[in-house]
N, CA, C and O atoms as CSV, one atom per row, in Angstrom:
chain,resi,resn,atom,element,x,y,z
A,1,MET,N,N,43.222,18.057,26.702
A,1,MET,CA,C,43.161,18.070,25.250
A,1,MET,C,C,43.446,16.676,24.670
A,1,MET,O,O,42.863,16.301,23.652
A,2,GLY,N,N,44.316,15.929,25.295
A,2,GLY,CA,C,44.645,14.574,24.854
A,2,GLY,C,C,43.477,13.629,24.956
A,2,GLY,O,O,43.342,12.734,24.121
A,3,SER,N,N,42.601,13.799,25.981
A,3,SER,CA,C,41.488,12.868,26.145
A,3,SER,C,C,40.450,13.080,25.047
A,3,SER,O,O,39.800,12.122,24.630
A,4,ILE,N,N,40.276,14.337,24.561
A,4,ILE,CA,C,39.359,14.567,23.471
A,4,ILE,C,C,39.807,13.918,22.171
A,4,ILE,O,O,38.997,13.396,21.405
A,5,GLN,N,N,41.112,13.963,21.938
A,5,GLN,CA,C,41.632,13.354,20.723
A,5,GLN,C,C,41.551,11.821,20.816
A,5,GLN,O,O,41.478,11.152,19.785
A,6,ASP,N,N,41.562,11.274,21.992
A,6,ASP,CA,C,41.412,9.819,22.135
A,6,ASP,C,C,40.016,9.352,21.764
A,6,ASP,O,O,39.856,8.259,21.221
A,7,PHE,N,N,39.015,10.153,22.046
A,7,PHE,CA,C,37.611,9.764,21.774
A,7,PHE,C,C,37.122,10.212,20.420
A,7,PHE,O,O,36.043,9.807,19.989
A,8,LEU,N,N,37.905,11.053,19.726
A,8,LEU,CA,C,37.492,11.569,18.438
A,8,LEU,C,C,37.240,10.450,17.401
A,8,LEU,O,O,36.226,10.515,16.706
A,9,PRO,N,N,38.098,9.442,17.264
A,9,PRO,CA,C,37.801,8.360,16.308
A,9,PRO,C,C,36.519,7.607,16.631
A,9,PRO,O,O,35.755,7.266,15.727
A,10,MET,N,N,36.280,7.349,17.891
A,10,MET,CA,C,35.049,6.618,18.279
A,10,MET,C,C,33.811,7.468,17.966
A,10,MET,O,O,32.804,6.956,17.479
A,11,LEU,N,N,33.898,8.756,18.250
A,11,LEU,CA,C,32.808,9.653,17.955
A,11,LEU,C,C,32.555,9.708,16.435
A,11,LEU,O,O,31.404,9.693,15.998
A,12,LEU,N,N,33.598,9.771,15.658
A,12,LEU,CA,C,33.472,9.799,14.267
A,12,LEU,C,C,32.846,8.537,13.665
A,12,LEU,O,O,32.062,8.599,12.718
A,13,ILE,N,N,33.219,7.385,14.249
A,13,ILE,CA,C,32.628,6.105,13.856
A,13,ILE,C,C,31.116,6.090,14.173
A,13,ILE,O,O,30.316,5.597,13.379
A,14,PHE,N,N,30.758,6.611,15.287
A,14,PHE,CA,C,29.338,6.656,15.671
A,14,PHE,C,C,28.537,7.529,14.735
A,14,PHE,O,O,27.440,7.161,14.316
A,15,VAL,N,N,29.099,8.716,14.397
A,15,VAL,CA,C,28.419,9.646,13.505
A,15,VAL,C,C,28.212,9.001,12.118
A,15,VAL,O,O,27.127,9.071,11.541
A,16,VAL,N,N,29.255,8.390,11.617
A,16,VAL,CA,C,29.143,7.744,10.305
A,16,VAL,C,C,28.116,6.608,10.342
A,16,VAL,O,O,27.304,6.472,9.426
A,17,ALA,N,N,28.154,5.801,11.391
A,17,ALA,CA,C,27.192,4.685,11.535
A,17,ALA,C,C,25.774,5.207,11.595
A,17,ALA,O,O,24.872,4.608,11.009
A,18,TYR,N,N,25.555,6.329,12.303
A,18,TYR,CA,C,24.214,6.944,12.429
A,18,TYR,C,C,23.713,7.347,11.034
A,18,TYR,O,O,22.589,7.019,10.654
A,19,PHE,N,N,24.538,8.045,10.292
A,19,PHE,CA,C,24.036,8.589,9.003
A,19,PHE,C,C,23.947,7.515,7.897
A,19,PHE,O,O,23.153,7.663,6.968
A,20,PHE,N,N,24.730,6.466,7.983
A,20,PHE,CA,C,24.693,5.459,6.943
A,20,PHE,C,C,23.931,4.199,7.277
A,20,PHE,O,O,23.627,3.417,6.377
A,21,MET,N,N,23.598,3.963,8.587
A,21,MET,CA,C,22.902,2.754,8.975
A,21,MET,C,C,21.637,3.025,9.704
A,21,MET,O,O,20.572,2.550,9.309
A,22,ILE,N,N,21.729,3.798,10.789
A,22,ILE,CA,C,20.599,3.946,11.695
A,22,ILE,C,C,19.513,4.851,11.093
A,22,ILE,O,O,18.337,4.487,11.102
A,23,ARG,N,N,19.887,5.997,10.582
A,23,ARG,CA,C,18.963,6.978,10.040
A,23,ARG,C,C,18.148,6.419,8.870
A,23,ARG,O,O,16.930,6.592,8.848
A,24,PRO,N,N,18.789,5.748,7.888
A,24,PRO,CA,C,18.024,5.178,6.762
A,24,PRO,C,C,17.056,4.126,7.231
A,24,PRO,O,O,15.956,4.034,6.686
A,25,GLN,N,N,17.414,3.317,8.228
A,25,GLN,CA,C,16.489,2.336,8.734
A,25,GLN,C,C,15.274,2.938,9.413
A,25,GLN,O,O,14.156,2.440,9.282
A,26,MET,N,N,15.512,4.013,10.138
A,26,MET,CA,C,14.416,4.738,10.793
A,26,MET,C,C,13.456,5.330,9.714
A,26,MET,O,O,12.234,5.257,9.843
A,27,LYS,N,N,14.043,5.899,8.678
A,27,LYS,CA,C,13.176,6.474,7.585
A,27,LYS,C,C,12.437,5.404,6.881
A,27,LYS,O,O,11.269,5.602,6.544
A,28,ARG,N,N,13.044,4.261,6.629
A,28,ARG,CA,C,12.347,3.171,5.946
A,28,ARG,C,C,11.192,2.611,6.799
A,28,ARG,O,O,10.122,2.305,6.271
A,29,ALA,N,N,11.410,2.479,8.103
A,29,ALA,CA,C,10.325,2.024,8.973
A,29,ALA,C,C,9.195,3.048,9.059
A,29,ALA,O,O,8.031,2.660,9.159
A,30,LYS,N,N,9.503,4.321,9.025
A,30,LYS,CA,C,8.457,5.345,9.030
A,30,LYS,C,C,7.678,5.290,7.721
A,30,LYS,O,O,6.456,5.435,7.730
A,31,ASP,N,N,8.355,5.086,6.605
A,31,ASP,CA,C,7.677,4.987,5.301
A,31,ASP,C,C,6.769,3.782,5.233
A,31,ASP,O,O,5.648,3.866,4.733
A,32,GLU,N,N,7.266,2.631,5.749
A,32,GLU,CA,C,6.433,1.409,5.753
A,32,GLU,C,C,5.189,1.550,6.589
A,32,GLU,O,O,4.119,1.063,6.223
A,33,LYS,N,N,5.341,2.247,7.763
A,33,LYS,CA,C,4.216,2.459,8.639
A,33,LYS,C,C,3.182,3.324,7.983
A,33,LYS,O,O,1.983,3.066,8.085
A,34,LYS,N,N,3.649,4.366,7.299
A,34,LYS,CA,C,2.769,5.287,6.601
A,34,LYS,C,C,2.060,4.592,5.456
A,34,LYS,O,O,0.871,4.821,5.236
A,35,PHE,N,N,2.776,3.739,4.718
A,35,PHE,CA,C,2.202,3.007,3.628
A,35,PHE,C,C,1.089,2.065,4.122
A,35,PHE,O,O,0.021,1.986,3.514
A,36,ALA,N,N,1.351,1.357,5.224
A,36,ALA,CA,C,0.382,0.430,5.801
A,36,ALA,C,C,-0.886,1.171,6.264
A,36,ALA,O,O,-2.003,0.667,6.152
A,37,ALA,N,N,-0.664,2.388,6.790
A,37,ALA,CA,C,-1.805,3.158,7.284
A,37,ALA,C,C,-2.646,3.739,6.131
A,37,ALA,O,O,-3.842,3.976,6.299
A,38,GLU,N,N,-2.036,3.963,4.984
A,38,GLU,CA,C,-2.757,4.546,3.865
A,38,GLU,C,C,-3.380,3.502,2.913
A,38,GLU,O,O,-3.954,3.883,1.892
A,39,LEU,N,N,-3.282,2.236,3.216
A,39,LEU,CA,C,-3.907,1.227,2.379
A,39,LEU,C,C,-5.413,1.449,2.340
A,39,LEU,O,O,-6.038,1.827,3.331
A,40,LYS,N,N,-5.981,1.198,1.145
A,40,LYS,CA,C,-7.404,1.328,1.011
A,40,LYS,C,C,-7.958,0.168,0.123
A,40,LYS,O,O,-7.209,-0.553,-0.535
A,41,ARG,N,N,-9.256,0.041,0.145
A,41,ARG,CA,C,-9.866,-1.021,-0.651
A,41,ARG,C,C,-9.564,-0.835,-2.121
A,41,ARG,O,O,-9.607,0.294,-2.611
A,42,GLY,N,N,-9.260,-1.902,-2.847
A,42,GLY,CA,C,-8.994,-1.858,-4.250
A,42,GLY,C,C,-7.504,-1.735,-4.596
A,42,GLY,O,O,-7.133,-1.903,-5.757
A,43,ASP,N,N,-6.657,-1.450,-3.623
A,43,ASP,CA,C,-5.189,-1.356,-3.873
A,43,ASP,C,C,-4.653,-2.708,-4.279
A,43,ASP,O,O,-4.958,-3.723,-3.653
A,44,ARG,N,N,-3.842,-2.718,-5.341
A,44,ARG,CA,C,-3.157,-3.960,-5.732
A,44,ARG,C,C,-1.861,-3.986,-4.917
A,44,ARG,O,O,-1.141,-2.990,-4.850
A,45,ILE,N,N,-1.577,-5.124,-4.306
A,45,ILE,CA,C,-0.413,-5.237,-3.405
A,45,ILE,C,C,0.310,-6.546,-3.625
A,45,ILE,O,O,-0.191,-7.474,-4.260
A,46,ILE,N,N,1.506,-6.578,-3.075
A,46,ILE,CA,C,2.326,-7.829,-3.008
A,46,ILE,C,C,2.806,-7.941,-1.574
A,46,ILE,O,O,3.330,-6.986,-1.000
A,47,THR,N,N,2.617,-9.137,-0.999
A,47,THR,CA,C,3.096,-9.316,0.368
A,47,THR,C,C,4.612,-9.613,0.360
A,47,THR,O,O,5.182,-9.895,-0.694
A,48,LYS,N,N,5.229,-9.551,1.483
A,48,LYS,CA,C,6.657,-9.817,1.613
A,48,LYS,C,C,7.020,-11.259,1.190
A,48,LYS,O,O,8.153,-11.534,0.795
A,49,SER,N,N,6.039,-12.160,1.281
A,49,SER,CA,C,6.281,-13.489,0.889
A,49,SER,C,C,6.047,-13.758,-0.599
A,49,SER,O,O,6.276,-14.864,-1.089
A,50,GLY,N,N,5.578,-12.703,-1.318
A,50,GLY,CA,C,5.430,-12.783,-2.748
A,50,GLY,C,C,4.006,-13.011,-3.261
A,50,GLY,O,O,3.814,-13.215,-4.460
A,51,LEU,N,N,3.015,-12.980,-2.385
A,51,LEU,CA,C,1.630,-13.199,-2.778
A,51,LEU,C,C,1.054,-11.934,-3.368
A,51,LEU,O,O,1.124,-10.872,-2.749
A,52,HIS,N,N,0.472,-12.032,-4.583
A,52,HIS,CA,C,-0.147,-10.914,-5.268
A,52,HIS,C,C,-1.620,-10.929,-4.991
A,52,HIS,O,O,-2.230,-11.996,-4.935
A,53,GLY,N,N,-2.215,-9.752,-4.814
A,53,GLY,CA,C,-3.642,-9.673,-4.598
A,53,GLY,C,C,-4.150,-8.244,-4.583
A,53,GLY,O,O,-3.442,-7.289,-4.902
A,54,LYS,N,N,-5.412,-8.147,-4.197
A,54,LYS,CA,C,-6.092,-6.844,-4.125
A,54,LYS,C,C,-6.740,-6.730,-2.778
A,54,LYS,O,O,-7.379,-7.676,-2.319
A,55,VAL,N,N,-6.591,-5.574,-2.118
A,55,VAL,CA,C,-7.176,-5.356,-0.787
A,55,VAL,C,C,-8.716,-5.306,-0.909
A,55,VAL,O,O,-9.264,-4.492,-1.653
A,56,MET,N,N,-9.366,-6.154,-0.196
A,56,MET,CA,C,-10.816,-6.174,-0.205
A,56,MET,C,C,-11.469,-5.567,1.031
A,56,MET,O,O,-12.555,-4.991,0.959
A,57,ASP,N,N,-10.787,-5.707,2.164
A,57,ASP,CA,C,-11.358,-5.174,3.396
A,57,ASP,C,C,-10.184,-4.825,4.331
A,57,ASP,O,O,-9.146,-5.488,4.316
A,58,ILE,N,N,-10.372,-3.769,5.145
A,58,ILE,CA,C,-9.325,-3.372,6.095
A,58,ILE,C,C,-9.961,-3.344,7.483
A,58,ILE,O,O,-11.037,-2.778,7.676
A,59,ASN,N,N,-9.281,-3.959,8.441
A,59,ASN,CA,C,-9.714,-4.022,9.823
A,59,ASN,C,C,-8.758,-3.204,10.686
A,59,ASN,O,O,-7.599,-3.586,10.851
A,60,ASP,N,N,-9.222,-2.095,11.232
A,60,ASP,CA,C,-8.351,-1.259,12.079
A,60,ASP,C,C,-8.154,-1.808,13.498
A,60,ASP,O,O,-7.182,-1.473,14.176
A,61,LYS,N,N,-9.089,-2.651,13.930
A,61,LYS,CA,C,-8.980,-3.204,15.321
A,61,LYS,C,C,-7.749,-4.060,15.486
A,61,LYS,O,O,-6.995,-3.866,16.440
A,62,ASP,N,N,-7.519,-5.000,14.590
A,62,ASP,CA,C,-6.377,-5.867,14.711
A,62,ASP,C,C,-5.298,-5.599,13.655
A,62,ASP,O,O,-4.404,-6.419,13.447
A,63,ASN,N,N,-5.394,-4.438,12.992
A,63,ASN,CA,C,-4.384,-4.021,12.021
A,63,ASN,C,C,-4.132,-5.050,10.917
A,63,ASN,O,O,-2.993,-5.354,10.562
A,64,SER,N,N,-5.261,-5.581,10.381
A,64,SER,CA,C,-5.135,-6.566,9.325
A,64,SER,C,C,-5.963,-6.149,8.112
A,64,SER,O,O,-6.710,-5.171,8.151
A,65,CYS,N,N,-5.812,-6.904,7.053
A,65,CYS,CA,C,-6.587,-6.644,5.861
A,65,CYS,C,C,-6.882,-7.978,5.146
A,65,CYS,O,O,-6.103,-8.927,5.236
A,66,VAL,N,N,-7.990,-8.029,4.455
A,66,VAL,CA,C,-8.383,-9.215,3.653
A,66,VAL,C,C,-7.946,-8.949,2.229
A,66,VAL,O,O,-8.252,-7.907,1.650
A,67,ILE,N,N,-7.212,-9.928,1.667
A,67,ILE,CA,C,-6.667,-9.784,0.335
A,67,ILE,C,C,-7.309,-10.823,-0.556
A,67,ILE,O,O,-7.355,-12.003,-0.210
A,68,GLU,N,N,-7.802,-10.393,-1.693
A,68,GLU,CA,C,-8.389,-11.332,-2.674
A,68,GLU,C,C,-7.331,-11.732,-3.660
A,68,GLU,O,O,-6.704,-10.887,-4.299
A,69,THR,N,N,-7.130,-13.046,-3.787
A,69,THR,CA,C,-6.181,-13.603,-4.717
A,69,THR,C,C,-6.935,-14.540,-5.669
A,69,THR,O,O,-8.149,-14.712,-5.556
A,70,MET,N,N,-6.211,-15.128,-6.588
A,70,MET,CA,C,-6.875,-16.053,-7.519
A,70,MET,C,C,-7.323,-17.337,-6.779
A,70,MET,O,O,-8.189,-18.067,-7.261
A,71,ALA,N,N,-6.733,-17.589,-5.636
A,71,ALA,CA,C,-7.062,-18.790,-4.855
A,71,ALA,C,C,-8.179,-18.511,-3.842
A,71,ALA,O,O,-8.679,-19.448,-3.218
A,72,GLY,N,N,-8.578,-17.261,-3.666
A,72,GLY,CA,C,-9.600,-16.923,-2.697
A,72,GLY,C,C,-9.225,-15.731,-1.880
A,72,GLY,O,O,-8.354,-14.948,-2.258
A,73,LYS,N,N,-9.891,-15.589,-0.746
A,73,LYS,CA,C,-9.599,-14.461,0.113
A,73,LYS,C,C,-8.747,-14.908,1.313
A,73,LYS,O,O,-9.007,-15.948,1.918
A,74,LEU,N,N,-7.739,-14.112,1.639
A,74,LEU,CA,C,-6.831,-14.425,2.721
A,74,LEU,C,C,-6.706,-13.217,3.635
A,74,LEU,O,O,-6.749,-12.077,3.171
A,75,LYS,N,N,-6.551,-13.459,4.925
A,75,LYS,CA,C,-6.360,-12.360,5.903
A,75,LYS,C,C,-4.895,-12.250,6.227
A,75,LYS,O,O,-4.235,-13.231,6.570
A,76,PHE,N,N,-4.399,-11.037,6.113
A,76,PHE,CA,C,-2.962,-10.773,6.381
A,76,PHE,C,C,-2.832,-9.575,7.320
A,76,PHE,O,O,-3.686,-8.689,7.334
A,77,ASP,N,N,-1.769,-9.559,8.091
A,77,ASP,CA,C,-1.406,-8.394,8.868
A,77,ASP,C,C,-0.905,-7.325,7.904
A,77,ASP,O,O,-0.291,-7.663,6.892
A,78,ARG,N,N,-1.143,-6.065,8.184
A,78,ARG,CA,C,-0.718,-5.014,7.269
A,78,ARG,C,C,0.789,-4.932,7.168
A,78,ARG,O,O,1.316,-4.507,6.140
A,79,SER,N,N,1.501,-5.332,8.225
A,79,SER,CA,C,2.947,-5.303,8.175
A,79,SER,C,C,3.538,-6.352,7.235
A,79,SER,O,O,4.731,-6.305,6.937
A,80,ALA,N,N,2.730,-7.291,6.768
A,80,ALA,CA,C,3.244,-8.316,5.854
A,80,ALA,C,C,3.207,-7.841,4.395
A,80,ALA,O,O,3.624,-8.575,3.499
A,81,ILE,N,N,2.717,-6.629,4.151
A,81,ILE,CA,C,2.626,-6.111,2.797
A,81,ILE,C,C,3.932,-5.339,2.466
A,81,ILE,O,O,4.370,-4.473,3.224
A,82,SER,N,N,4.519,-5.679,1.333
A,82,SER,CA,C,5.788,-5.104,0.954
A,82,SER,C,C,5.570,-3.711,0.290
A,82,SER,O,O,4.865,-3.574,-0.710
A,83,LEU,N,N,6.210,-2.705,0.897
A,83,LEU,CA,C,6.137,-1.371,0.340
A,83,LEU,C,C,6.805,-1.281,-1.031
A,83,LEU,O,O,6.199,-0.757,-1.966
A,84,GLU,N,N,8.007,-1.766,-1.174
A,84,GLU,CA,C,8.765,-1.677,-2.397
A,84,GLU,C,C,8.093,-2.429,-3.549
A,84,GLU,O,O,7.914,-1.868,-4.630
A,85,MET,N,N,7.727,-3.677,-3.330
A,85,MET,CA,C,7.128,-4.488,-4.360
A,85,MET,C,C,5.770,-3.937,-4.791
A,85,MET,O,O,5.444,-3.942,-5.979
A,86,SER,N,N,4.988,-3.468,-3.840
A,86,SER,CA,C,3.656,-2.940,-4.186
A,86,SER,C,C,3.800,-1.625,-4.981
A,86,SER,O,O,3.003,-1.371,-5.884
A,87,LYS,N,N,4.784,-0.805,-4.667
A,87,LYS,CA,C,4.981,0.411,-5.404
A,87,LYS,C,C,5.428,0.075,-6.839
A,87,LYS,O,O,5.001,0.739,-7.784
A,88,LYS,N,N,6.274,-0.939,-7.011
A,88,LYS,CA,C,6.723,-1.349,-8.321
A,88,LYS,C,C,5.540,-1.834,-9.154
A,88,LYS,O,O,5.443,-1.564,-10.351
A,89,LEU,N,N,4.632,-2.570,-8.474
A,89,LEU,CA,C,3.455,-3.096,-9.149
A,89,LEU,C,C,2.528,-2.037,-9.610
A,89,LEU,O,O,1.899,-2.189,-10.657
A,90,ASN,N,N,2.408,-0.956,-8.871
A,90,ASN,CA,C,1.480,0.119,-9.154
A,90,ASN,C,C,2.027,1.257,-9.974
A,90,ASN,O,O,1.248,2.099,-10.421
A,91,THR,N,N,3.321,1.332,-10.199
A,91,THR,CA,C,3.877,2.362,-11.043
A,91,THR,C,C,3.808,2.016,-12.494
A,91,THR,O,O,4.191,0.911,-12.879
A,92,PRO,N,N,3.341,2.903,-13.304
A,92,PRO,CA,C,3.244,2.610,-14.742
A,92,PRO,C,C,4.638,2.537,-15.358
A,92,PRO,O,O,5.496,3.372,-15.074
A,93,THR,N,N,4.845,1.573,-16.169
A,93,THR,CA,C,6.147,1.434,-16.826
A,93,THR,C,C,6.056,1.886,-18.257
A,93,THR,O,O,5.043,1.669,-18.921
A,94,THR,N,N,7.110,2.517,-18.738
A,94,THR,CA,C,7.120,2.913,-20.124
A,94,THR,C,C,8.115,1.969,-20.847
A,94,THR,O,O,9.285,1.859,-20.480
A,95,GLU,N,N,7.611,1.327,-21.845
A,95,GLU,CA,C,8.439,0.370,-22.608
A,95,GLU,C,C,9.099,1.081,-23.787
A,95,GLU,O,O,8.444,1.795,-24.546
A,96,LYS,N,N,10.376,0.875,-23.919
A,96,LYS,CA,C,11.090,1.452,-25.074
A,96,LYS,C,C,11.212,0.360,-26.146
A,96,LYS,O,O,11.574,-0.778,-25.848
A,97,LYS,N,N,10.904,0.726,-27.395
A,97,LYS,CA,C,10.982,-0.195,-28.485
A,97,LYS,C,C,12.057,0.202,-29.428
A,97,LYS,O,O,12.275,-0.474,-30.434
């Protein structure tokens, strides 16, 4: 009985770490992967480095896409596209006056 009580705090720390750190990271990675797979031509996006553009072409062989910007066309890996920033860009905002 004493040995179980000795490991109970460690077990509790692991459970808390799982639900507050590991599980949310796994969910976020899953959401980003789903977002990258659902990209289509014409989507307005923002890369993780802050580049704004529109998806012009998607290549499934090397998991990349061509993005049209004001400076021209650039080829990026799909993982370089920011899920959060792109969703903010595409959600309609309601302005209060």
